[in-house]
Legacy VTK file of the C-alpha trace (Angstrom):
# vtk DataFile Version 3.0
C-alpha trace
ASCII
DATASET POLYDATA
POINTS 435 float
13.699 -5.679 16.487
13.682 -4.994 12.577
16.846 -6.583 10.930
18.200 -5.514 7.474
15.662 -6.888 5.432
12.814 -4.935 7.030
14.799 -1.951 7.032
15.064 -2.234 2.965
11.462 -2.381 3.032
11.266 0.912 4.143
14.279 2.048 1.655
12.029 0.234 -1.225
8.825 2.569 -0.201
11.224 5.538 -0.517
12.966 4.498 -3.796
9.183 4.468 -5.369
8.906 0.666 -5.592
5.373 1.897 -6.988
3.262 -1.108 -7.916
1.571 -2.772 -4.896
-0.989 -4.536 -6.632
0.914 -7.323 -8.395
2.499 -7.109 -12.162
2.366 -8.674 -15.340
4.539 -9.077 -18.380
5.132 -9.165 -22.245
7.269 -11.451 -24.428
9.771 -8.670 -25.496
12.745 -7.059 -23.552
12.529 -3.569 -24.074
15.824 -1.999 -25.158
16.711 1.685 -25.453
17.995 3.069 -28.816
19.154 6.326 -30.341
16.525 8.544 -32.547
17.807 10.207 -35.488
18.442 13.541 -33.867
20.942 11.520 -31.362
18.663 11.755 -28.242
18.223 8.593 -26.031
14.789 7.091 -26.333
13.423 3.464 -25.449
11.770 0.999 -27.606
10.609 -2.724 -27.443
13.188 -5.207 -28.571
13.229 -5.361 -32.268
12.048 -8.640 -33.984
14.440 -11.490 -34.448
16.713 -10.511 -37.787
16.582 -7.072 -37.256
19.268 -4.429 -35.838
18.597 -1.352 -33.497
21.038 1.493 -32.725
21.608 1.079 -28.832
22.487 4.006 -26.529
25.787 2.235 -24.882
25.136 3.713 -21.441
21.461 2.713 -21.353
22.426 -1.002 -23.045
24.724 -1.564 -20.376
21.994 -0.750 -17.754
19.798 -3.329 -19.635
22.360 -5.978 -19.587
22.920 -5.907 -15.651
19.213 -5.827 -15.263
18.993 -8.857 -17.821
21.663 -10.653 -15.552
19.225 -10.289 -12.273
16.506 -12.295 -14.169
18.121 -15.928 -13.434
19.105 -14.830 -10.063
15.818 -13.641 -9.133
14.214 -17.142 -10.908
16.580 -19.075 -8.684
16.315 -17.374 -5.521
12.055 -17.603 -6.029
12.129 -21.149 -7.485
10.211 -20.236 -10.453
11.070 -19.857 -13.971
9.447 -16.603 -16.382
6.861 -18.108 -18.386
7.996 -15.657 -21.125
10.788 -12.662 -20.735
9.791 -9.756 -18.906
9.407 -6.249 -20.741
12.528 -4.004 -19.915
12.996 -0.468 -20.160
15.766 1.790 -19.380
15.082 5.572 -19.137
16.983 8.564 -17.722
16.389 10.012 -14.255
14.088 12.727 -15.263
11.932 10.629 -17.146
12.073 7.736 -14.693
10.391 10.368 -12.254
7.914 11.994 -14.691
6.704 8.497 -15.735
6.123 7.971 -11.943
4.272 11.224 -11.344
2.259 10.675 -14.642
1.373 7.456 -13.361
-0.243 8.778 -10.038
-1.898 11.494 -11.855
-3.690 9.503 -14.187
-5.147 7.271 -11.118
-6.305 10.522 -9.218
-9.694 10.917 -10.445
-10.785 14.460 -9.369
-14.330 13.291 -7.517
-12.345 10.643 -5.559
-9.681 12.909 -4.451
-12.189 15.753 -3.740
-13.910 13.334 -1.327
-10.981 11.768 -0.030
-9.416 15.249 0.996
-12.363 16.281 2.429
-12.418 13.089 4.764
-8.869 13.461 5.456
-9.369 16.886 6.636
-12.279 15.854 8.554
-10.135 13.215 10.238
-7.446 15.456 11.074
-4.846 13.694 8.810
-3.968 16.304 6.940
-4.482 20.574 7.465
-6.938 22.647 5.548
-4.624 24.071 3.718
-2.799 20.673 2.449
-3.970 19.298 -0.960
-4.193 16.119 -1.158
-3.401 15.146 -4.953
-0.041 17.341 -4.789
0.858 15.381 -1.293
0.303 11.944 -2.760
2.301 12.987 -6.108
5.399 13.925 -4.029
5.470 11.100 -1.957
5.266 8.837 -4.421
7.154 10.377 -7.073
10.198 11.616 -5.350
13.648 9.464 -5.476
12.407 6.991 -7.591
14.578 3.686 -8.284
12.389 1.860 -10.625
9.132 0.284 -10.879
7.009 -2.111 -12.558
4.092 -0.601 -14.809
0.777 -2.697 -14.469
-0.574 -1.133 -17.538
1.942 -0.736 -19.944
3.372 -4.467 -18.563
6.866 -3.269 -18.317
9.952 -2.822 -15.624
11.054 0.511 -15.987
14.250 1.156 -14.853
16.682 4.112 -14.179
19.833 4.363 -16.219
23.066 3.929 -14.645
26.005 4.858 -16.404
28.403 3.586 -13.902
26.657 0.316 -13.628
23.437 -0.531 -11.125
24.177 0.435 -7.698
23.517 -2.139 -4.945
20.507 -0.472 -4.026
19.253 -0.269 -7.686
20.066 -4.126 -7.692
17.940 -4.781 -4.882
15.345 -3.028 -6.199
15.095 -4.391 -9.757
15.507 -8.080 -7.852
12.035 -6.770 -5.971
10.338 -5.655 -9.266
11.269 -8.894 -10.964
9.923 -11.378 -8.528
6.497 -9.272 -8.883
6.486 -9.820 -12.854
7.599 -13.583 -12.117
4.982 -14.378 -9.719
2.262 -12.449 -11.740
2.820 -14.578 -14.533
2.406 -17.912 -12.033
-0.335 -16.455 -9.790
-2.279 -13.984 -11.870
-1.686 -11.417 -9.038
-2.231 -8.242 -11.220
-5.771 -9.650 -12.177
-6.263 -10.713 -8.582
-5.285 -7.431 -7.163
-7.669 -5.469 -9.841
-10.683 -7.581 -9.108
-10.694 -6.704 -5.423
-10.143 -3.268 -6.146
-13.356 -3.177 -8.553
-15.059 -5.176 -6.142
-14.386 -2.277 -3.608
-13.204 -5.134 -1.132
-10.502 -2.631 0.150
-9.005 -4.244 3.138
-8.890 -7.669 1.182
-6.784 -5.832 -1.217
-4.551 -4.723 1.240
-4.096 -8.079 2.598
-3.536 -9.519 -0.772
-1.101 -6.765 -1.194
0.797 -7.770 1.656
1.475 -11.498 0.060
2.770 -9.579 -3.038
4.880 -7.063 -1.381
6.154 -9.187 1.185
6.891 -12.177 -1.112
8.987 -9.462 -2.956
10.356 -8.238 0.205
11.298 -11.752 1.003
13.146 -12.702 -2.001
15.047 -9.245 -2.095
16.390 -10.194 1.414
17.762 -13.644 0.186
19.522 -11.601 -2.633
20.902 -9.384 0.313
22.404 -12.267 1.963
24.278 -13.129 -1.337
26.377 -9.699 -1.206
29.454 -9.304 0.088
30.082 -7.215 3.466
31.429 -4.684 0.808
28.588 -4.557 -0.835
26.112 -4.329 2.588
28.494 -1.360 3.424
27.624 0.233 0.343
23.525 -0.555 0.628
23.508 1.282 4.053
25.404 4.133 2.952
23.139 4.771 -0.231
20.126 3.973 2.246
21.649 6.604 4.489
21.615 9.287 1.287
18.199 8.704 0.231
15.916 11.767 0.167
13.280 10.602 2.314
12.023 14.170 2.996
8.433 13.816 1.197
7.980 10.436 3.035
9.191 11.892 6.172
6.873 15.013 6.087
3.647 13.021 5.119
0.915 12.410 7.752
1.321 8.998 9.694
-1.832 7.450 8.319
-0.257 7.743 4.709
3.171 6.648 5.982
1.839 3.508 8.118
-0.315 2.731 4.949
2.229 2.869 2.442
4.967 0.815 4.567
2.094 -1.920 5.862
2.168 -4.128 2.803
6.011 -4.571 2.733
6.592 -4.814 6.565
3.271 -6.802 7.452
3.600 -9.005 4.473
7.224 -9.785 5.123
6.792 -10.880 8.850
3.630 -12.792 7.691
5.320 -14.942 5.283
8.263 -15.435 7.662
5.989 -16.441 10.876
4.584 -19.156 8.480
7.880 -20.173 7.705
9.200 -18.094 4.907
9.772 -20.533 2.223
9.048 -20.382 -1.321
6.409 -23.218 -0.877
4.477 -21.247 1.734
4.369 -18.099 -0.398
3.116 -20.194 -3.391
0.314 -21.393 -1.121
-0.172 -17.687 0.243
-1.095 -16.801 -3.527
-3.568 -19.746 -3.702
-5.127 -19.171 -0.414
-4.507 -15.688 0.616
-5.756 -13.659 4.096
-9.022 -12.480 3.728
-8.111 -9.459 5.959
-5.607 -7.335 6.962
-5.850 -8.480 10.756
-4.833 -12.139 9.600
-1.798 -10.548 8.173
-1.079 -8.617 11.369
-1.907 -11.752 13.491
-0.724 -15.105 11.499
-2.370 -17.250 13.758
-5.565 -15.996 12.920
-4.884 -17.195 9.356
-4.261 -20.409 10.188
-7.181 -20.878 12.349
-9.500 -19.339 9.746
-10.533 -16.537 11.534
-12.699 -14.690 9.198
-14.136 -11.305 9.753
-17.583 -10.755 11.275
-19.790 -9.409 8.033
-21.128 -6.158 9.215
-23.999 -4.541 7.514
-24.945 -0.469 7.614
-28.697 -0.226 7.384
-29.503 3.386 7.454
-30.673 5.711 4.361
-28.504 7.914 2.958
-29.465 11.646 3.910
-30.970 13.677 1.392
-28.419 16.035 -0.447
-25.516 13.358 -0.090
-24.383 10.483 -1.915
-22.865 7.186 -0.546
-19.351 7.903 -2.246
-17.579 4.811 -0.838
-18.203 1.874 1.372
-16.225 -0.997 2.028
-14.146 -2.539 5.155
-11.757 -0.221 6.739
-9.791 -3.130 8.616
-7.335 -3.752 11.070
-4.579 -2.260 9.114
-6.095 1.251 8.236
-7.254 1.440 11.775
-3.739 1.110 13.205
-2.781 3.568 10.642
-5.250 6.197 11.870
-5.154 5.847 15.630
-1.494 5.331 15.805
-0.956 9.080 15.273
-2.155 9.830 18.518
-2.974 6.915 20.645
-0.189 5.253 22.808
1.227 1.906 21.407
-0.544 0.106 24.472
-3.881 1.058 23.629
-3.468 1.342 19.823
-2.212 -2.823 20.402
-5.155 -3.835 22.221
-7.872 -1.930 19.702
-6.354 -3.260 17.017
-5.943 -6.782 18.299
-9.730 -6.697 19.139
-11.052 -5.918 15.680
-13.563 -8.594 14.532
-14.966 -6.745 11.515
-16.571 -3.548 10.493
-17.846 -1.376 7.511
-17.486 1.962 6.900
-19.562 4.658 4.471
-18.164 7.993 3.181
-21.121 10.412 2.700
-20.561 13.357 0.683
-22.190 16.357 -1.153
-19.363 17.699 -2.977
-18.054 19.962 -0.303
-19.110 18.266 2.981
-18.144 14.923 4.131
-19.101 12.423 7.036
-17.785 9.146 7.862
-19.795 6.284 9.388
-17.797 3.330 10.704
-19.642 0.242 12.347
-17.395 -1.866 14.095
-17.541 -5.260 15.954
-15.073 -6.915 18.271
-13.717 -10.621 18.747
-15.364 -10.499 22.207
-17.278 -8.524 24.700
-14.473 -7.302 26.416
-12.914 -5.723 23.297
-15.597 -2.985 23.138
-13.988 -0.709 25.771
-10.464 -0.799 24.361
-11.628 -0.032 20.933
-14.350 2.828 22.128
-11.467 4.454 24.341
-8.590 4.423 21.557
-11.488 5.943 19.112
-12.430 8.582 21.606
-8.677 9.473 22.562
-7.849 9.969 18.800
-11.057 12.052 17.788
-10.693 14.418 20.778
-7.422 15.043 19.769
-7.692 15.225 15.796
-10.981 16.423 15.117
-11.577 20.354 14.677
-13.664 21.783 17.198
-16.429 22.842 14.538
-16.718 19.248 13.264
-19.031 17.073 15.290
-17.806 13.560 16.162
-19.838 10.643 18.152
-18.722 7.274 19.606
-21.721 5.052 20.239
-22.910 1.209 21.087
-25.697 -1.007 21.560
-23.273 -3.010 23.746
-22.322 -5.092 20.651
-21.939 -2.799 17.895
-19.609 0.463 17.950
-20.497 3.338 15.457
-17.749 5.957 14.970
-19.516 9.082 13.391
-17.651 12.055 12.353
-19.313 14.740 10.333
-18.458 18.402 8.939
-22.153 19.295 9.460
-23.500 18.666 13.025
-27.140 18.531 11.590
-25.493 15.720 9.446
-24.499 13.905 12.453
-27.719 14.310 14.476
-29.867 12.468 11.482
-27.505 9.623 11.283
-27.599 9.190 15.003
-31.690 9.725 15.046
-31.489 6.498 12.889
-29.491 4.656 15.691
-32.344 4.387 18.418
-30.442 1.447 20.346
-27.065 3.476 20.530
-25.653 5.471 23.073
-22.538 6.246 24.812
-20.479 3.683 26.579
-20.421 5.371 30.027
-17.603 3.132 31.664
-15.058 4.406 28.777
-12.327 6.774 29.905
-13.418 9.334 26.948
-16.922 9.569 27.689
LINES 1 436
435 0 1 2 3 4 5 6 7 8 9 10 11 12 13 14 15 16 17 18 19 20 21 22 23 24 25 26 27 28 29 30 31 32 33 34 35 36 37 38 39 40 41 42 43 44 45 46 47 48 49 50 51 52 53 54 55 56 57 58 59 60 61 62 63 64 65 66 67 68 69 70 71 72 73 74 75 76 77 78 79 80 81 82 83 84 85 86 87 88 89 90 91 92 93 94 95 96 97 98 99 100 101 102 103 104 105 106 107 108 109 110 111 112 113 114 115 116 117 118 119 120 121 122 123 124 125 126 127 128 129 130 131 132 133 134 135 136 137 138 139 140 141 142 143 144 145 146 147 148 149 150 151 152 153 154 155 156 157 158 159 160 161 162 163 164 165 166 167 168 169 170 171 172 173 174 175 176 177 178 179 180 181 182 183 184 185 186 187 188 189 190 191 192 193 194 195 196 197 198 199 200 201 202 203 204 205 206 207 208 209 210 211 212 213 214 215 216 217 218 219 220 221 222 223 224 225 226 227 228 229 230 231 232 233 234 235 236 237 238 239 240 241 242 243 244 245 246 247 248 249 250 251 252 253 254 255 256 257 258 259 260 261 262 263 264 265 266 267 268 269 270 271 272 273 274 275 276 277 278 279 280 281 282 283 284 285 286 287 288 289 290 291 292 293 294 295 296 297 298 299 300 301 302 303 304 305 306 307 308 309 310 311 312 313 314 315 316 317 318 319 320 321 322 323 324 325 326 327 328 329 330 331 332 333 334 335 336 337 338 339 340 341 342 343 344 345 346 347 348 349 350 351 352 353 354 355 356 357 358 359 360 361 362 363 364 365 366 367 368 369 370 371 372 373 374 375 376 377 378 379 380 381 382 383 384 385 386 387 388 389 390 391 392 393 394 395 396 397 398 399 400 401 402 403 404 405 406 407 408 409 410 411 412 413 414 415 416 417 418 419 420 421 422 423 424 425 426 427 428 429 430 431 432 433 434
């Protein structure tokens, strides 16, 4: 059963706690000022000995955010090495900033490739624009975020004082800034992304977000019963329409770092010391996050290699590890919970590549299980999903050599045939329910 702290992890997603990769900080504390024409703006704090005209409403919000700094430090058992940068903005500016952040990250070539794959796998319909969908999900109902590039905590102005929910969000984001100063979580995350170690990045993100969710849950325990009631009421009033209408894959993948990371750290014992140790020796796969016993035992993923040549006319647009979390997010859209759990539990390692020619795409996933007995469960789950999700004009195959399973989905049947021709030792697993 999900307790309130876990429910609030979902709330944070809906309230756009948008940085899942760790945070960095600066020495100054940002303060709002009033420009010559009287409009509200935000600037970095003035050097010692100077003065700045501050909009009273924005200044009050800033003071409340600053008051939560020692609270966060006490809960986390760490002190800021230097003050975090804080910027207070209007509702409209906050939402626009979040949208701008995601639009800047959405490279046209990558979006075109991902959109083709999402459509191929039945994650989105043909008429859905993936870029617009992601911006809508991330950009709506924002409550505050920590900007990795600008190194500042951006908070929505609250003329009547920060609501309980807004205070919870601030504590969550302040913890990102605090732990980044001590563990360089932003640098670690960026390195994993740059090296395309995406499943490791997801596992590390679970530590980053799980830790902040853990700290916010401890903050919630300090609230009065009236404040808890206000928090629940705020949660009920949130506009979650963009998130609710998003595909299951996107919903699951967004929530996973918060919920899985929280549960992972609590399973280890939920203390600050254990969280510190997890930053120093993070899980190397999302499988270790989902199953902490595998983290304790040092059960690392099997190294899987794709050796086939890239077909003529196509590029290897992306190659990495799909991982247990992504597998759960994909198959969970149509596979029943029992079969899904069996397939995810049996994950031993994988490697995928996305082939793309600018229009057409193919996904080639090579998977191995922890044991030979895991193979039929995985084959069964994937055949059920693909049979339900993939368009009839596209080609899909699930083949095995008895140890490795290859899942192949392609827009062009001829491309699928060419790839299959290079898998001479692979064929259907005849005992699978979906064959």
